[in-house]
MARSELUM-377147 format. One line per 3 residues: number of its first residue (from 1); their letters; for each residue x, y, z of C-alpha. Coordinates in steps of 0.2 Angstrom, whole numbers. Layout:
NUM = a = X,Y,Z; ... $
This chain:
1 = mid = -676,-966,8; -671,-950,-1; -680,-944,-17 $
4 = vtf = -669,-939,-31; -676,-932,-47; -667,-923,-60 $
7 = srt = -674,-910,-72; -669,-911,-90; -661,-894,-88 $
10 = str = -650,-900,-73; -646,-916,-83; -641,-906,-98 $
13 = val = -631,-895,-87; -623,-909,-78; -617,-917,-95 $
16 = aal = -612,-901,-101; -599,-899,-86; -594,-917,-89 $
19 = lvt = -590,-914,-106; -580,-898,-104; -570,-907,-90 $
22 = lca = -566,-921,-101; -560,-910,-115; -550,-900,-104 $
25 = aat = -542,-916,-97; -538,-921,-115; -530,-905,-119 $
28 = sra = -520,-905,-103; -513,-922,-107; -509,-917,-124 $
31 = qgl = -501,-900,-119; -491,-912,-106; -486,-923,-120 $
34 = lqe = -479,-908,-130; -470,-902,-115; -463,-918,-111 $
37 = aks = -458,-925,-128; -441,-933,-128; -443,-937,-148 $
40 = vsc = -453,-931,-162; -456,-941,-178; -465,-932,-192 $
43 = efp = -471,-936,-210; -476,-925,-222; -485,-931,-237 $
46 = lqa = -491,-915,-245; -479,-900,-252; -483,-883,-258 $
49 = tgt = -468,-874,-267; -469,-855,-270; -463,-848,-286 $
52 = wta = -464,-832,-295; -467,-828,-314; -456,-817,-323 $
55 = dge = -468,-802,-319; -466,-805,-300; -483,-813,-297 $
58 = ara = -482,-825,-283; -489,-843,-287; -490,-859,-278 $
61 = eig = -488,-878,-285; -497,-890,-274; -493,-908,-275 $
64 = pkv = -489,-926,-266; -471,-926,-260; -466,-936,-243 $
67 = ltv = -454,-928,-232; -449,-936,-216; -442,-927,-201 $
70 = rfs = -436,-933,-185; -429,-925,-168; -421,-933,-154 $
73 = dvd = -415,-928,-137; -429,-914,-136; -428,-903,-122 $
76 = tld = -442,-890,-121; -435,-881,-105; -417,-880,-112 $
79 = gsa = -423,-876,-129; -414,-889,-139; -415,-905,-149 $
82 = vle = -405,-916,-161; -411,-917,-180; -408,-934,-188 $
85 = gap = -395,-932,-202; -388,-916,-195; -383,-920,-177 $
88 = dde = -370,-906,-177; -383,-891,-182; -391,-881,-169 $
91 = iiv = -410,-884,-167; -420,-872,-157; -435,-878,-148 $
94 = rla = -450,-867,-142; -466,-873,-133; -477,-859,-134 $
97 = gdy = -496,-862,-129; -503,-877,-140; -488,-876,-152 $
100 = lhf = -471,-885,-152; -459,-876,-162; -442,-882,-170 $
103 = mht = -431,-869,-179; -416,-874,-189; -405,-860,-197 $
106 = lps = -392,-866,-210; -377,-857,-213; -383,-853,-230 $
109 = gfl = -396,-843,-222; -410,-854,-225; -422,-856,-211 $
112 = ytt = -431,-873,-209; -446,-873,-196; -457,-888,-190 $
115 = tvf = -472,-885,-180; -482,-897,-171; -500,-892,-166 $
118 = nrp = -509,-898,-150; -522,-906,-162; -525,-924,-165 $
121 = arp = -522,-929,-184; -525,-947,-181; -523,-959,-166 $
124 = grf = -505,-957,-158; -501,-942,-170; -504,-923,-170 $
127 = rav = -505,-909,-185; -489,-902,-190; -481,-891,-203 $
130 = har = -464,-889,-210; -457,-875,-219; -441,-871,-229 $
133 = hel = -438,-853,-230; -425,-853,-245; -422,-845,-262 $
136 = vds = -409,-847,-275; -408,-843,-291; -399,-856,-303 $
139 = sep = -400,-868,-316; -409,-878,-303; -419,-865,-292 $
142 = vqp = -423,-868,-274; -439,-861,-269; -449,-858,-253 $
145 = qqy = -458,-875,-248; -471,-879,-235; -476,-897,-230 $
148 = ygd = -492,-902,-222; -493,-920,-210; -493,-926,-194 $
151 = cei = -480,-930,-180; -478,-944,-167; -473,-939,-149 $
154 = ar = -463,-950,-138; -459,-946,-120 $
């Protein structure tokens, strides 16, 4: 018979090593999911809009506003995707570390970006942000906007 005894220290070290292994495996799976994404569906329920006062002081207005963004035919190797509602527009896709970026430049010069973070928001969804870099002075001004929410990724 073999006598096996564990000290508290060795038990703690073993549990810590197991925890690190499990966390690394979860991170690796999530990174793989970002890399293997074929479609991304995002919901952004909160919006921040940038404005400036007459004196040039920057301000932000924050409130609820739902925005839905969907990408299909995502190819992280080729760097392309199709944006629902604008199938002919060029979408540039970049996977960089724990971030999956979608960039959309409009003929007007506006730039829209969507970033999916390798961080869970809720089951099956990842934290995300969508930004609209646009500024038009008119009777109905267009201001820079940022939206906060999450995305579902499908392979």
